[in-house]
N, CA, C and O atoms as a Tinker XYZ file with bonds, in Angstrom:
   412  protein
     1  N    237.754000   85.480000  179.587000    73     2
     2  CA   238.799000   84.350000  180.093000    64     1     3
     3  C    238.214000   84.052000  181.166000    63     2     4     5
     4  O    238.782000   84.450000  182.184000    81     3
     5  N    236.797000   83.202000  181.361000    73     3     6
     6  CA   236.005000   82.698000  182.471000    64     5     7
     7  C    236.930000   81.165000  183.231000    63     6     8     9
     8  O    236.924000   80.745000  184.388000    81     7
     9  N    237.611000   80.681000  182.044000    73     7    10
    10  CA   238.352000   79.083000  182.854000    64     9    11
    11  C    239.260000   80.049000  183.884000    63    10    12    13
    12  O    239.016000   80.289000  185.066000    81    11
    13  N    240.118000   80.416000  183.260000    73    11    14
    14  CA   241.147000   81.042000  184.452000    64    13    15
    15  C    240.572000   81.390000  185.900000    63    14    16    17
    16  O    240.983000   80.964000  186.979000    81    15
    17  N    239.674000   82.140000  185.691000    73    15    18
    18  CA   239.227000   82.505000  186.875000    64    17    19
    19  C    238.295000   81.481000  188.079000    63    18    20    21
    20  O    238.177000   81.648000  189.293000    81    19
    21  N    237.683000   80.317000  187.116000    73    19    22
    22  CA   237.014000   79.070000  187.753000    64    21    23
    23  C    238.076000   78.248000  188.459000    63    22    24    25
    24  O    238.120000   77.927000  189.646000    81    23
    25  N    239.094000   77.919000  187.276000    73    23    26
    26  CA   239.879000   77.399000  188.083000    64    25    27
    27  C    241.264000   77.897000  188.713000    63    26    28    29
    28  O    242.355000   77.352000  188.541000    81    27
    29  N    241.063000   78.779000  189.302000    73    27    30
    30  CA   242.621000   79.579000  189.262000    64    29    31
    31  C    244.071000   79.393000  188.959000    63    30    32    33
    32  O    245.069000   79.398000  189.681000    81    31
    33  N    243.881000   79.218000  187.611000    73    31    34
    34  CA   245.228000   79.202000  186.647000    64    33    35
    35  C    244.805000   80.270000  185.791000    63    34    36    37
    36  O    243.745000   80.778000  185.428000    81    35
    37  N    246.412000   80.465000  185.548000    73    35    38
    38  CA   246.761000   81.778000  184.430000    64    37    39
    39  C    246.837000   81.308000  182.639000    63    38    40    41
    40  O    247.879000   80.721000  182.348000    81    39
    41  N    246.217000   81.441000  181.916000    73    39    42
    42  CA   246.188000   80.903000  180.240000    64    41    43
    43  C    246.502000   81.990000  179.006000    63    42    44    45
    44  O    246.044000   83.122000  178.850000    81    43
    45  N    247.223000   81.415000  178.383000    73    43    46
    46  CA   247.772000   82.067000  177.510000    64    45    47
    47  C    247.163000   81.659000  176.323000    63    46    48    49
    48  O    247.210000   80.441000  176.157000    81    47
    49  N    246.498000   82.418000  175.274000    73    47    50
    50  CA   245.781000   82.430000  174.367000    64    49    51
    51  C    246.641000   83.011000  173.389000    63    50    52    53
    52  O    246.948000   84.201000  173.465000    81    51
    53  N    247.156000   82.093000  172.259000    73    51    54
    54  CA   248.000000   83.040000  171.173000    64    53    55
    55  C    247.490000   83.004000  170.016000    63    54    56    57
    56  O    246.869000   82.074000  169.501000    81    55
    57  N    247.763000   84.100000  169.553000    73    55    58
    58  CA   246.888000   84.691000  167.687000    64    57    59
    59  C    247.847000   85.501000  167.695000    63    58    60    61
    60  O    248.981000   85.368000  168.154000    81    59
    61  N    247.191000   86.664000  166.981000    73    59    62
    62  CA   247.849000   87.644000  166.230000    64    61    63
    63  C    248.154000   88.804000  167.548000    63    62    64    65
    64  O    249.184000   89.466000  167.413000    81    63
    65  N    247.349000   89.054000  168.735000    73    63    66
    66  CA   247.627000   89.392000  170.045000    64    65    67
    67  C    247.576000   88.325000  170.965000    63    66    68    69
    68  O    246.595000   87.619000  171.196000    81    67
    69  N    248.481000   88.266000  171.377000    73    67    70
    70  CA   248.523000   86.985000  173.372000    64    69    71
    71  C    247.493000   87.513000  173.755000    63    70    72    73
    72  O    247.192000   88.659000  173.422000    81    71
    73  N    246.942000   86.954000  174.338000    73    71    74
    74  CA   246.129000   87.288000  175.513000    64    73    75
    75  C    246.444000   86.462000  176.840000    63    74    76    77
    76  O    246.236000   85.265000  177.039000    81    75
    77  N    246.962000   87.345000  177.637000    73    75    78
    78  CA   247.319000   86.036000  178.852000    64    77    79
    79  C    246.310000   86.661000  180.076000    63    78    80    81
    80  O    246.145000   87.880000  180.128000    81    79
    81  N    245.629000   85.735000  181.081000    73    79    82
    82  CA   245.155000   86.167000  181.907000    64    81    83
    83  C    244.692000   85.306000  183.202000    63    82    84    85
    84  O    244.208000   84.175000  183.218000    81    83
    85  N    244.932000   86.024000  184.092000    73    83    86
    86  CA   244.709000   84.926000  185.475000    64    85    87
    87  C    243.261000   84.719000  185.892000    63    86    88    89
    88  O    242.994000   83.667000  186.474000    81    87
    89  N    242.279000   85.620000  185.657000    73    87    90
    90  CA   240.924000   85.497000  185.861000    64    89    91
    91  C    240.580000   86.672000  186.047000    63    90    92    93
    92  O    239.353000   86.743000  185.965000    81    91
    93  N    241.113000   87.782000  186.290000    73    91    94
    94  CA   241.194000   89.237000  187.107000    64    93    95
    95  C    241.357000   89.901000  186.257000    63    94    96    97
    96  O    240.509000   90.778000  186.093000    81    95
    97  N    242.343000   89.836000  185.436000    73    95    98
    98  CA   242.347000   90.976000  184.294000    64    97    99
    99  C    243.056000   89.978000  183.073000    63    98   100   101
   100  O    243.570000   88.894000  183.351000    81    99
   101  N    243.000000   90.466000  181.851000    73    99   102
   102  CA   243.385000   90.549000  180.652000    64   101   103
   103  C    244.449000   91.197000  180.096000    63   102   104   105
   104  O    244.203000   92.367000  179.802000    81   103
   105  N    245.387000   90.871000  179.893000    73   103   106
   106  CA   246.689000   91.342000  179.357000    64   105   107
   107  C    246.899000   91.207000  178.226000    63   106   108   109
   108  O    246.931000   90.012000  177.932000    81   107
   109  N    247.129000   92.109000  177.093000    73   107   110
   110  CA   247.299000   91.606000  175.804000    64   109   111
   111  C    248.881000   91.655000  175.757000    63   110   112   113
   112  O    249.622000   92.061000  176.652000    81   111
   113  N    249.329000   91.024000  174.196000    73   111   114
   114  CA   251.200000   91.143000  174.553000    64   113   115
   115  C    250.943000   91.024000  172.616000    63   114   116   117
   116  O    250.435000   90.126000  171.944000    81   115
   117  N    251.614000   92.489000  172.175000    73   115   118
   118  CA   251.606000   92.640000  170.972000    64   117   119
   119  C    253.047000   91.845000  169.757000    63   118   120   121
   120  O    252.983000   91.753000  168.531000    81   119
   121  N    253.847000   91.532000  170.395000    73   119   122
   122  CA   255.061000   91.259000  170.019000    64   121   123
   123  C    254.657000   89.852000  169.166000    63   122   124   125
   124  O    253.626000   89.275000  169.514000    81   123
   125  N    255.441000   89.306000  168.077000    73   123   126
   126  CA   255.023000   88.435000  167.227000    64   125   127
   127  C    254.892000   88.910000  166.187000    63   126   128   129
   128  O    254.825000   90.114000  165.939000    81   127
   129  N    254.837000   87.970000  165.400000    73   127   130
   130  CA   254.516000   87.825000  163.849000    64   129   131
   131  C    254.010000   86.587000  163.321000    63   130   132   133
   132  O    254.252000   85.579000  163.986000    81   131
   133  N    253.289000   86.453000  162.149000    73   131   134
   134  CA   252.544000   85.486000  161.195000    64   133   135
   135  C    253.611000   84.233000  161.003000    63   134   136   137
   136  O    253.303000   83.068000  160.751000    81   135
   137  N    254.878000   84.739000  161.177000    73   135   138
   138  CA   256.047000   83.174000  160.653000    64   137   139
   139  C    256.278000   82.578000  162.197000    63   138   140   141
   140  O    257.386000   82.073000  162.379000    81   139
   141  N    255.465000   82.579000  163.195000    73   139   142
   142  CA   255.492000   82.203000  164.217000    64   141   143
   143  C    254.466000   80.715000  164.705000    63   142   144   145
   144  O    254.299000   79.949000  165.654000    81   143
   145  N    253.977000   80.985000  163.316000    73   143   146
   146  CA   252.914000   80.072000  163.162000    64   145   147
   147  C    253.446000   78.517000  162.610000    63   146   148   149
   148  O    252.575000   77.787000  162.138000    81   147
   149  N    254.334000   78.200000  162.646000    73   147   150
   150  CA   255.403000   77.065000  162.592000    64   149   151
   151  C    255.233000   75.993000  164.198000    63   150   152   153
   152  O    255.231000   76.334000  165.381000    81   151
   153  N    255.125000   74.825000  163.633000    73   151   154
   154  CA   255.385000   73.698000  164.699000    64   153   155
   155  C    256.754000   74.197000  165.686000    63   154   156   157
   156  O    257.886000   74.573000  165.382000    81   155
   157  N    256.187000   74.039000  166.749000    73   155   158
   158  CA   257.299000   74.132000  167.885000    64   157   159
   159  C    257.104000   75.759000  168.659000    63   158   160   161
   160  O    257.804000   76.134000  169.600000    81   159
   161  N    256.299000   76.358000  168.192000    73   159   162
   162  CA   256.939000   77.948000  168.706000    64   161   163
   163  C    256.018000   77.633000  170.214000    63   162   164   165
   164  O    256.510000   77.951000  171.296000    81   163
   165  N    254.876000   77.090000  170.136000    73   163   166
   166  CA   254.171000   77.078000  171.599000    64   165   167
   167  C    255.471000   75.859000  172.514000    63   166   168   169
   168  O    255.625000   75.909000  173.734000    81   167
   169  N    255.928000   75.281000  171.982000    73   167   170
   170  CA   256.996000   74.726000  173.181000    64   169   171
   171  C    258.148000   75.159000  173.744000    63   170   172   173
   172  O    258.824000   74.680000  174.654000    81   171
   173  N    258.326000   76.467000  172.847000    73   171   174
   174  CA   259.451000   77.350000  173.338000    64   173   175
   175  C    258.473000   78.298000  173.824000    63   174   176   177
   176  O    259.018000   79.087000  174.596000    81   175
   177  N    257.332000   78.510000  173.682000    73   175   178
   178  CA   256.843000   79.507000  174.525000    64   177   179
   179  C    256.592000   78.833000  176.058000    63   178   180   181
   180  O    256.758000   79.512000  177.071000    81   179
   181  N    256.250000   77.676000  176.098000    73   179   182
   182  CA   256.105000   76.756000  177.519000    64   181   183
   183  C    257.040000   76.921000  178.023000    63   182   184   185
   184  O    257.000000   77.403000  179.155000    81   183
   185  N    258.839000   76.465000  177.163000    73   183   186
   186  CA   259.737000   76.445000  177.998000    64   185   187
   187  C    260.301000   77.550000  178.629000    63   186   188   189
   188  O    261.060000   77.485000  179.596000    81   187
   189  N    259.755000   79.020000  177.829000    73   187   190
   190  CA   260.151000   80.161000  178.649000    64   189   191
   191  C    259.441000   80.780000  179.655000    63   190   192   193
   192  O    259.898000   81.575000  180.478000    81   191
   193  N    257.960000   80.267000  179.531000    73   191   194
   194  CA   257.346000   80.616000  180.419000    64   193   195
   195  C    257.742000   79.601000  181.412000    63   194   196   197
   196  O    258.179000   80.408000  182.232000    81   195
   197  N    257.952000   78.310000  182.047000    73   195   198
   198  CA   258.312000   77.792000  182.716000    64   197   199
   199  C    259.646000   77.854000  183.470000    63   198   200   201
   200  O    259.829000   77.107000  184.431000    81   199
   201  N    260.552000   78.693000  183.077000    73   199   202
   202  CA   261.934000   79.349000  183.472000    64   201   203
   203  C    261.510000   80.460000  184.195000    63   202   204   205
   204  O    261.466000   80.486000  185.425000    81   203
   205  N    261.237000   81.259000  183.556000    73   203   206
   206  CA   260.157000   82.568000  184.485000    64   205   207
   207  C    259.569000   82.240000  185.458000    63   206   208   209
   208  O    259.872000   82.790000  186.517000    81   207
   209  N    258.619000   81.321000  185.438000    73   207   210
   210  CA   258.046000   80.521000  186.886000    64   209   211
   211  C    258.773000   80.493000  187.934000    63   210   212   213
   212  O    258.350000   80.463000  189.090000    81   211
   213  N    260.083000   80.502000  187.534000    73   211   214
   214  CA   260.978000   79.880000  189.136000    64   213   215
   215  C    261.776000   81.093000  189.976000    63   214   216   217
   216  O    262.493000   81.097000  190.977000    81   215
   217  N    261.141000   82.413000  188.787000    73   215   218
   218  CA   261.586000   83.882000  190.026000    64   217   219
   219  C    260.162000   84.682000  189.859000    63   218   220   221
   220  O    260.218000   85.894000  189.651000    81   219
   221  N    259.007000   84.092000  189.938000    73   219   222
   222  CA   257.740000   85.097000  189.848000    64   221   223
   223  C    256.585000   84.523000  190.189000    63   222   224   225
   224  O    256.587000   83.426000  190.748000    81   223
   225  N    255.367000   85.227000  189.881000    73   223   226
   226  CA   254.336000   84.587000  190.112000    64   225   227
   227  C    254.257000   84.116000  188.678000    63   226   228   229
   228  O    254.999000   84.496000  187.771000    81   227
   229  N    253.029000   83.030000  188.557000    73   227   230
   230  CA   252.491000   82.472000  186.993000    64   229   231
   231  C    252.084000   83.609000  186.331000    63   230   232   233
   232  O    252.151000   83.274000  185.149000    81   231
   233  N    251.792000   84.485000  186.363000    73   231   234
   234  CA   250.825000   85.359000  185.655000    64   233   235
   235  C    252.150000   86.451000  185.252000    63   234   236   237
   236  O    251.958000   87.078000  184.210000    81   235
   237  N    253.411000   86.720000  185.945000    73   235   238
   238  CA   254.225000   87.383000  185.467000    64   237   239
   239  C    255.326000   86.559000  184.516000    63   238   240   241
   240  O    255.972000   87.019000  183.575000    81   239
   241  N    255.336000   85.580000  184.902000    73   239   242
   242  CA   255.828000   84.222000  183.873000    64   241   243
   243  C    255.207000   84.474000  182.689000    63   242   244   245
   244  O    255.639000   85.055000  181.694000    81   243
   245  N    254.064000   83.939000  182.918000    73   243   246
   246  CA   253.223000   83.753000  181.693000    64   245   247
   247  C    253.345000   85.515000  180.381000    63   246   248   249
   248  O    253.457000   85.596000  179.158000    81   247
   249  N    253.271000   86.299000  181.186000    73   247   250
   250  CA   253.570000   87.409000  180.665000    64   249   251
   251  C    255.235000   87.983000  179.831000    63   250   252   253
   252  O    255.433000   88.483000  178.723000    81   251
   253  N    256.034000   87.681000  180.783000    73   251   254
   254  CA   257.033000   87.736000  180.543000    64   253   255
   255  C    257.523000   86.287000  179.296000    63   254   256   257
   256  O    258.102000   86.708000  178.294000    81   255
   257  N    257.417000   85.507000  179.325000    73   255   258
   258  CA   257.397000   84.368000  178.402000    64   257   259
   259  C    256.837000   84.670000  177.000000    63   258   260   261
   260  O    257.304000   84.214000  175.956000    81   259
   261  N    255.882000   85.414000  177.094000    73   259   262
   262  CA   255.068000   85.531000  175.938000    64   261   263
   263  C    255.753000   86.790000  175.313000    63   262   264   265
   264  O    255.944000   86.906000  174.102000    81   263
   265  N    256.112000   87.742000  176.268000    73   263   266
   266  CA   256.733000   88.860000  175.657000    64   265   267
   267  C    258.104000   88.435000  174.866000    63   266   268   269
   268  O    258.277000   88.583000  173.657000    81   267
   269  N    259.007000   87.898000  175.755000    73   267   270
   270  CA   260.258000   87.173000  174.856000    64   269   271
   271  C    260.037000   86.082000  173.571000    63   270   272   273
   272  O    260.626000   85.861000  172.513000    81   271
   273  N    259.088000   85.639000  174.129000    73   271   274
   274  CA   259.106000   84.629000  172.607000    64   273   275
   275  C    258.456000   85.690000  171.243000    63   274   276   277
   276  O    258.785000   85.400000  170.093000    81   275
   277  N    257.783000   86.573000  171.432000    73   275   278
   278  CA   257.360000   87.341000  170.454000    64   277   279
   279  C    258.466000   87.902000  170.233000    63   278   280   281
   280  O    258.629000   87.928000  169.013000    81   279
   281  N    259.555000   88.497000  170.919000    73   279   282
   282  CA   260.495000   89.432000  170.711000    64   281   283
   283  C    261.464000   88.569000  169.617000    63   282   284   285
   284  O    261.938000   89.059000  168.592000    81   283
   285  N    261.640000   87.230000  170.054000    73   283   286
   286  CA   262.669000   86.155000  169.443000    64   285   287
   287  C    262.014000   86.139000  168.239000    63   286   288   289
   288  O    262.696000   86.632000  167.341000    81   287
   289  N    260.591000   85.623000  167.795000    73   287   290
   290  CA   260.075000   85.455000  166.535000    64   289   291
   291  C    260.074000   87.006000  165.729000    63   290   292   293
   292  O    259.751000   87.123000  164.547000    81   291
   293  N    260.408000   87.913000  166.422000    73   291   294
   294  CA   260.477000   89.262000  165.697000    64   293   295
   295  C    261.733000   89.599000  164.937000    63   294   296   297
   296  O    261.932000   90.253000  163.913000    81   295
   297  N    262.843000   88.668000  166.117000    73   295   298
   298  CA   264.515000   89.068000  165.690000    64   297   299
   299  C    264.447000   88.049000  164.429000    63   298   300   301
   300  O    264.730000   88.440000  163.297000    81   299
   301  N    264.095000   86.864000  164.673000    73   299   302
   302  CA   263.932000   85.413000  163.817000    64   301   303
   303  C    263.666000   86.585000  162.384000    63   302   304   305
   304  O    264.549000   87.110000  161.705000    81   303
   305  N    262.419000   86.717000  162.267000    73   303   306
   306  CA   261.867000   87.542000  160.936000    64   305   307
   307  C    262.790000   88.397000  160.582000    63   306   308   309
   308  O    263.124000   88.311000  159.400000    81   307
   309  N    263.360000   89.265000  161.269000    73   307   310
   310  CA   263.583000   90.461000  160.657000    64   309   311
   311  C    265.283000   89.719000  160.250000    63   310   312   313
   312  O    265.990000   90.432000  159.536000    81   311
   313  N    265.695000   88.761000  160.566000    73   311   314
   314  CA   267.093000   87.998000  160.285000    64   313   315
   315  C    266.800000   87.217000  158.894000    63   314   316   317
   316  O    267.445000   87.199000  157.846000    81   315
   317  N    265.544000   86.552000  159.282000    73   315   318
   318  CA   265.641000   85.789000  158.114000    64   317   319
   319  C    264.266000   85.347000  157.046000    63   318   320   321
   320  O    264.183000   84.429000  156.230000    81   319
   321  N    263.484000   86.183000  157.354000    73   319   322
   322  CA   262.479000   86.841000  156.754000    64   321   323
   323  C    261.434000   85.977000  157.490000    63   322   324   325
   324  O    261.670000   85.307000  158.495000    81   323
   325  N    260.086000   86.096000  156.772000    73   323   326
   326  CA   258.881000   84.900000  157.669000    64   325   327
   327  C    258.814000   83.735000  157.540000    63   326   328   329
   328  O    257.921000   83.105000  158.107000    81   327
   329  N    259.957000   82.995000  156.577000    73   327   330
   330  CA   259.998000   81.741000  156.504000    64   329   331
   331  C    260.844000   80.866000  157.279000    63   330   332   333
   332  O    261.613000   80.082000  156.723000    81   331
   333  N    260.731000   80.970000  158.710000    73   331   334
   334  CA   261.685000   80.044000  159.412000    64   333   335
   335  C    260.826000   78.870000  160.125000    63   334   336   337
   336  O    259.641000   78.576000  159.965000    81   335
   337  N    262.032000   78.165000  161.154000    73   335   338
   338  CA   261.342000   76.923000  161.817000    64   337   339
   339  C    261.675000   77.600000  163.517000    63   338   340   341
   340  O    262.136000   78.696000  163.836000    81   339
   341  N    261.372000   76.816000  164.091000    73   339   342
   342  CA   261.236000   77.278000  165.542000    64   341   343
   343  C    262.787000   76.781000  166.094000    63   342   344   345
   344  O    263.015000   76.972000  167.288000    81   343
   345  N    263.587000   76.307000  165.464000    73   343   346
   346  CA   265.008000   76.255000  165.944000    64   345   347
   347  C    265.632000   77.272000  165.460000    63   346   348   349
   348  O    266.647000   77.726000  165.989000    81   347
   349  N    265.029000   77.814000  164.257000    73   347   350
   350  CA   265.833000   79.133000  164.414000    64   349   351
   351  C    265.661000   80.215000  165.190000    63   350   352   353
   352  O    266.448000   81.147000  165.357000    81   351
   353  N    264.559000   80.046000  165.673000    73   351   354
   354  CA   264.106000   80.908000  167.031000    64   353   355
   355  C    264.712000   80.385000  168.469000    63   354   356   357
   356  O    264.806000   81.226000  169.364000    81   355
   357  N    265.156000   78.942000  168.748000    73   355   358
   358  CA   265.810000   79.003000  169.875000    64   357   359
   359  C    267.161000   79.586000  169.828000    63   358   360   361
   360  O    267.661000   80.051000  170.852000    81   359
   361  N    267.968000   79.591000  168.359000    73   359   362
   362  CA   269.123000   79.776000  168.384000    64   361   363
   363  C    269.076000   81.686000  168.830000    63   362   364   365
   364  O    270.211000   82.096000  169.071000    81   363
   365  N    268.242000   82.511000  168.919000    73   363   366
   366  CA   268.131000   83.657000  169.028000    64   365   367
   367  C    267.396000   84.111000  170.151000    63   366   368   369
   368  O    266.876000   85.222000  170.048000    81   367
   369  N    267.296000   83.677000  170.868000    73   367   370
   370  CA   266.822000   83.628000  172.104000    64   369   371
   371  C    267.698000   84.262000  173.121000    63   370   372   373
   372  O    267.120000   85.191000  173.685000    81   371
   373  N    269.353000   83.977000  173.684000    73   371   374
   374  CA   270.260000   84.287000  174.407000    64   373   375
   375  C    270.347000   86.136000  173.612000    63   374   376   377
   376  O    270.386000   87.126000  174.343000    81   375
   377  N    270.363000   86.243000  171.919000    73   375   378
   378  CA   270.144000   88.025000  171.680000    64   377   379
   379  C    269.039000   88.755000  172.225000    63   378   380   381
   380  O    269.012000   89.972000  172.404000    81   379
   381  N    268.123000   87.925000  172.478000    73   379   382
   382  CA   266.679000   88.110000  172.388000    64   381   383
   383  C    266.168000   89.064000  173.979000    63   382   384   385
   384  O    265.622000   90.144000  174.205000    81   383
   385  N    266.736000   87.900000  174.826000    73   383   386
   386  CA   266.909000   88.069000  176.305000    64   385   387
   387  C    267.797000   89.480000  176.581000    63   386   388   389
   388  O    267.464000   90.335000  177.402000    81   387
   389  N    269.171000   89.550000  175.599000    73   387   390
   390  CA   269.617000   90.752000  176.362000    64   389   391
   391  C    268.861000   92.007000  176.083000    63   390   392   393
   392  O    268.819000   92.900000  176.929000    81   391
   393  N    268.078000   92.141000  174.577000    73   391   394
   394  CA   267.650000   93.044000  174.021000    64   393   395
   395  C    266.571000   93.400000  175.361000    63   394   396   397
   396  O    266.595000   94.566000  175.754000    81   395
   397  N    265.944000   92.751000  175.831000    73   395   398
   398  CA   264.623000   92.535000  176.878000    64   397   399
   399  C    265.237000   93.407000  177.988000    63   398   400   401
   400  O    264.664000   94.361000  178.514000    81   399
   401  N    266.542000   92.937000  178.295000    73   399   402
   402  CA   266.949000   93.178000  179.948000    64   401   403
   403  C    267.001000   94.911000  179.891000    63   402   404   405
   404  O    266.946000   95.553000  180.939000    81   403
   405  N    267.098000   95.501000  178.716000    73   403   406
   406  CA   267.407000   96.660000  178.580000    64   405   407
   407  C    266.344000   97.914000  179.252000    63   406   408   409
   408  O    266.481000   99.121000  179.450000    81   407
   409  N    265.209000   96.896000  179.480000    73   407   410
   410  CA   264.208000   97.664000  179.779000    64   409   411
   411  C    263.636000   97.571000  181.499000    63   410   412
   412  O    262.690000   98.265000  181.874000    81   411
């Protein structure tokens, strides 16, 4: 992720395995599923990253937001199957956040 180093920014590349980089290291996130290819999940991800950025570094925020977004998607898929909307994910953020706080 050469652009993140060049411009001194953190980048999140969503995919089957999400990649997060600040130019010095690349971190892989394995949470999430194919049901998250619906519109709006990237908007949720951006909001989560912005919320976490208030309390840490941008790289930490990108990692935490990406992980939580995937957990929310996995929780939604477990409860609803793979055919869900981003609004279904929004409803499950509090439950997923409580799950993540255990770690």
